[in-house]
N, C-alpha and C positions, 0 to 999 in steps of 0.2 A: 329797332326790331326787338320784339318781346319773346322770351323763351318760356316754355311750359314744361314742368318736370312732373313725371308720373312714375310710380313704382307699383309692382304687382300687389294686388290686394289679397290678404289672407282670409278675408271674409266673403261670403256670397253677397251678391247684389239683391236687396230686398226692398219692397215698398211700391208705392204708386208715384207717378209723375205725370205732368202735362208737358208735352213737347211744345216748342214755339209754334206760333201760327204759321199756316202754310204760306211759304214765300211766293209760289207761283200764283196762288189765288189772291194774295194780298195785292200784288202788282195789278192784276186784272180788275179786282174790285174797285180800286182807286180810279183806274182808267174809265171803267164803265160808269161809275158815279159822276165823274167829271163830264161825261157825254150825255148824261140824263138831264131832264128838266127837274127843277126843284132840289130839295135837300135829301141826301141819302146818309143814313147812319151806318157806319161800318164797325162791327164788333170784333174784337180780337185781331186787330191789324198788327202784323209783325213789325216790331221795332228793330230795324237793322240798317246798316249802311246802304244796302241796295234798295230796300223799299223806301227809305227816305229820299233816295235819288229820284224815284218816280214821283213822289209827292212834290218835290221841289220843281221838277219839270212841268207838272200839271199846273202848279201855281203860276209858273211863268207863262203858261198858255191861257190863263184867265180863270181857272177854277179857284173857288174860295174854300180852303180846307182848314178846319179848326180841330186841334187836338183836344178832345174833351177830357180824357184822362190818359193813363199810360198806354192803353190799347184800344181806345175808342175814338173814332173820327166822325166829324160831320162834314160832308162835302156838298157844297152848293154848286151844282153842275151848270154848264153853259149851254147844254143842248148839243145835238149833233153838229149844228152849223153855227155855233156861237163862240168857238175858240178864237183867240186873237193872236196876232203875230208877236212872238216873244221879243223883248227888247235886247236880250243877250243870248249867248250860247246856252243851249239846253245841256247842262253838264250831267252826264249819266253815271258819274263816278266809275266804279268797276263793274257795273251791272249790264251784262249782255241782254238780259230780258228787257230792261228799261229801253235800251237803244233800239232793239229790234222791234218791239211792239210800238214804240213811239214813231219809228220810221214809217210803219204802216199807217198810223194815225195821221202823221204830218203829210203823208203823200196825198191825203184827201183834202188838204186845206189850200185855199187860194192865197198862200203867202209863203215867205221864205223861212225855213227853219235850219239851224245849225246844230248838229248833235256831236258832242265830244265826250271824252272820258279820260280815265287814268291811262298811264302807259301800258298797263296790262290789257285794258279794253281796246286800246289802239291796235293791238296785235290780233284781235279776234276777227275772223272772217265775216264779211257782210255782203259778199257777192250774191249769196242765195236769197237775200231779201231785195237787194238792189235790182237784180234782173227781172223778177216778176213785177215789181213796182214800176220799173221803167216800161215794161210791156203794157201796163195799165195807163201809162201816159205821164207819170211823174218824171221830173228831171232830178237825177241824183248824181252828185259829184263827190269824189272822195279820193284818198290816196290809192295808189296802185289801180288806177282806172275804176275807182269806186268800190274796190274790193276791201278796203280797210278804212277805219275811221281816221279823222272826223268825217262826217257826212254833211253835205249841203243839199237840202231838199226843197225844190219848188214844186208844190203840189197843185191839185185841182184838176177839173175836167177829166176825170178818170173814166176808163171804159172797162166793162167786164171782160174777163179772160178765162180761159181754161188752162190750168197750170198743173204740171206733175212734178212733185218734189223728188229729186234724185235720192235723198235720204230723209227718212221720217224725222220731222222736227216740229215740235209744238210752237216754238218761237217763230219760225218762218211761216208756218201755217197761220198763226195768229196775226202776224203782220199783214198777210194778204187778206184775211177776213176783215180786219179793221179797215183797210183801204177799200174793200168791196162795199162797205156801207155807203161810200160816196160815189160809186160807179154808176154809169148810165144804163147798165144791164146786169143780169145775174153773173156771178162768178162761180167757177168750179175749181176745186182743189183736190188733187188725188195724191195719196201717200202710198209708198210701198208697203207700209205696215202702220198700224194705229199708234199714234203718239198721244200724249195726255190731252184730254178734251175739255179742260176747264173753260176755254173761250167759247166753245160751241154750246156748252150748258148755259153759260151766262147770256149769250146772244138769244137763245131760244127763250130763256126765262124772262128776258126783257122785251119779248114780242117780235123779234126779228124772224123773218121767214127763212128757216134753215133746215135742211134735211141731209141725212147721211145715208148713202146707199152704195153698196158694192165698192167700198173703199174710197168713195168720192164724196166730198162735202159740197153741197149746193147752197148758195146764199144769195138772197135778193137784196138790192139796195135798201137802206133804211130811211125812215122819215123821222122817227123819234125812238128813244129808248125809255121804257117804263120799268123801273126797278120794283120788283114785287115787295109790297109792304114798305117800300122806301128804306130797305135795310139789307145788308149782307152780314151773315154770321160766318166767320172764317174758322174752319176746323184746324186742329193741330197738324203740323206738317209731317207727312209720312217719311219724307227724306231725312228729317231731323230725328224722328223716332227710330229710324233704322239703326243708328249708332247704338242705342240702348237695347234694341232687339238683339243685335249680334253680341253685344257685351254680355247680356244675360245668358245667351246660348253657350258662350265659351268659358265663363267663369263658373267653376264648379258649385253646385247646389243653389244656384241663383233662381229666383222667381220674382218677376216684376209685372206690374200692370201699367200700361200707358193709356191714358184716358183721352177720349174724344179725338181719335186720330182719323184723318181723312183716309178712307179706304176705296177711293175711286179705282175701279179695275184697270184703268189706263196707267195707274201709278204703282200698282202692287206686284209687279213682276218679281221683286225680291222675295215676297212671301211665298210665291209659287216655287221659286228656286230653293229656298231654305226648307220648305216642306218636303221637296224631293230629297233633300240632304238629310232628312230625319229629324228636323227641328220640331219641338213641341210648342206650337203656337196656336192660340185659339182667339176667336173674335166674339165678344159679348156686347150686348146692348146695341146691335146694329140698327141704324135709323138714317133718315135723310134730314139734312139741315141746309137751307138755302140752295137746294138743288144738288147737293153733294152728299154721297154716302159717308157716314162716320160710324165709328164703333170703338170699343175698348179692346186693346191688344194685350193678351196675357202670354207671357213667355217664360219657359222653364229651361234650365240648363240641359243640353242634349248632346248625345254622341253623334257627330256629323259624319257623313260620307260624301264623296266627291260627286259632282254633276257636270253637265254640259249646258252652256247657255249660248243661244245663237238665234238668228232669224227674228221673227216677230216679237220674241220676248225681250229683245235688247232695248227698244225704245220705251218699254214699260218699266224699265229699271235703270235708265241711262245715268241717273245721278247716284245710284247706289253701288256702282262697281268698286269704288275704293273700299267700302266697308264689306262688300261681298268677298273681296280678296282676303280680308282679315279672317273671315269665317273659313275660307278655303284653306288657309294655312293650318287649321285645326280639324280638317276633314280627312278621313282616310281615303287615299287614292289621288288621282289627278283630276283637278277641276279645269275645264277648258272653256274659255270665252272667245268667241269669234263673231264676226259681223259687227264689231263695235268700234269701227274706225272713227266714229263721231267723237270718241273720247280724246282723240288727238287735239281737238280744237275747243276744249272746255277752258275753265279758268287756268288750268295748266294742261300740258300734254299728259293726260291722266293714265296713259299706258306707260310712257317713258318714266315719268316721275314716280309712279307707283312702284314700278319694277326696281328703280334705283334705290328708293328708300326702304322697301321691304327687304331687299338683299342685305342692307346694313343691319337689319334685325335678325338675320339668319334665315329668312324665308327662301324656299326653292321656287323661284319664279322665272319663267322664260317669256321674254317679251316677243310679241309677234306684231305684224303690221296692223292687224285689225283686232287685237286682243292679247290674251296671255294664257299661259298654262301654269298652274300652281300645284306642286306635289306636297301632300301632307300625309300624316300629321307631323308637324314640325315644332320642336321646342324653340321659341323665340328668345332672343337675348336683348337686353337693353342696349341702346346706342344713342348717339346724337344724330338726329334726322332733321330734315328740312320740310317746311310746309309748301314751299314754292308759290306762295300767295294764293293757295287753294284751300278754302275753308273745309271742304269735304275730305281732302287728303289729310289735313291737320287733325281733324277729329277721329278719322280712322286710325291714324298712328297712335292717338291717345288710347283708343280701345285696345290696340295691340299691346300698349304699355301695361295694361291691367294684368296681362298674363306673361309678359316677357320677364326673363330672369335679370334682375338688377334694374337700375334706373334708366328711363328713357327721357331724353330731352328733345323737345320739338322746337326748332327755331322758326320764327315768323308766326307765332301763335296769334298775333293781332288780327289776322285775316278771318278768324272765327266769328268776328263781329259782323261779317257779311250775312250770316243767317242764324247764328245761335250764340249770342253773347253770354247766355246763362249756362252754357254747357258744363263748365267746371262746377258750378253751384249745384246743378241738378245731379251730377255724378256723385258729389259728396253726400247728398241726401240719401243715396242708395247704398253707400258704403259706410 
């Protein structure tokens, strides 16, 4: 286990940086490239433990993937119906995205696939993908009646279904949409509120008949995928940029620019929440790249006030609640988060672990079943805290350490490699 030590900075954060490539889009770009005919070039692919897991699994399914340089891949796809039965277990490491999306993909194949992962991944729920995929005709076995990994999937001969997600989830939705490419009839997926739509954008961009109306996604079975210009350009990850956005807001006199950030509106609920809180945030050079909106995010230190977050805004910032909590400790008043029970089944129980670790730093946080309440503004104090094998919790605690009185030591820092191995180096460039 690796520890990370951080002390409050006496200087403002200044300068420009590029956040790592978008993790969600990296996973999907590799999958779609493997399903396309011909060779696809992927620029700015995220180098992390979880995205490498997806590449390893796709190689096992027959895709030829060449690492051209640190962030560029060439993927020779197998076509929609050209994947092969893997010789060994598809080891997803700790990546829930890898397992859930590949479960949908493997459900469409006429062979047996075994999906496994780390002890942490074995604890993550899979019933929400297993049930609709079974309804489509796949056989799925797993621990706890298929609710927990590892998963054994015998796919093929799928039928189209109409399915309503009980909780908005881009991973579950994407698993169903991938399986729907192999179904015998159209599939409809309804969400209670809109989750991130990277899969839908890629499907439409690749020529798949897909439309969204009244909260429901309609998709027709596919015959082939055609990657526009045979390339994907992946923007910087908004979820990774979020740590520096909040850091610049709470460290006095700071002003930073984060370049080429993905600003897909299904991902930027945090920007809306922070703007209500009084944050000085601007977007410059807005444009579209490979079907995704991108721009430069400029952030200035701000006097924050409390807000409430609930309902449809929750899935638009589902990965940003740990860092939102840090901002809330420095906002005047009580910040309330509800309707966020999905946080209980992320890399950690992000409600329970967040409350436990922030209390060690002196935060006034009340844990609730579906969220939390934080009273501010609070002076934080350095302490020894734990990451709980959760990369987003670890980096959020590091941001808190920038303003906490005294030294903060974060145990289990190695999990940051899941999404942002260069976090410390990027932070030091700004200080």
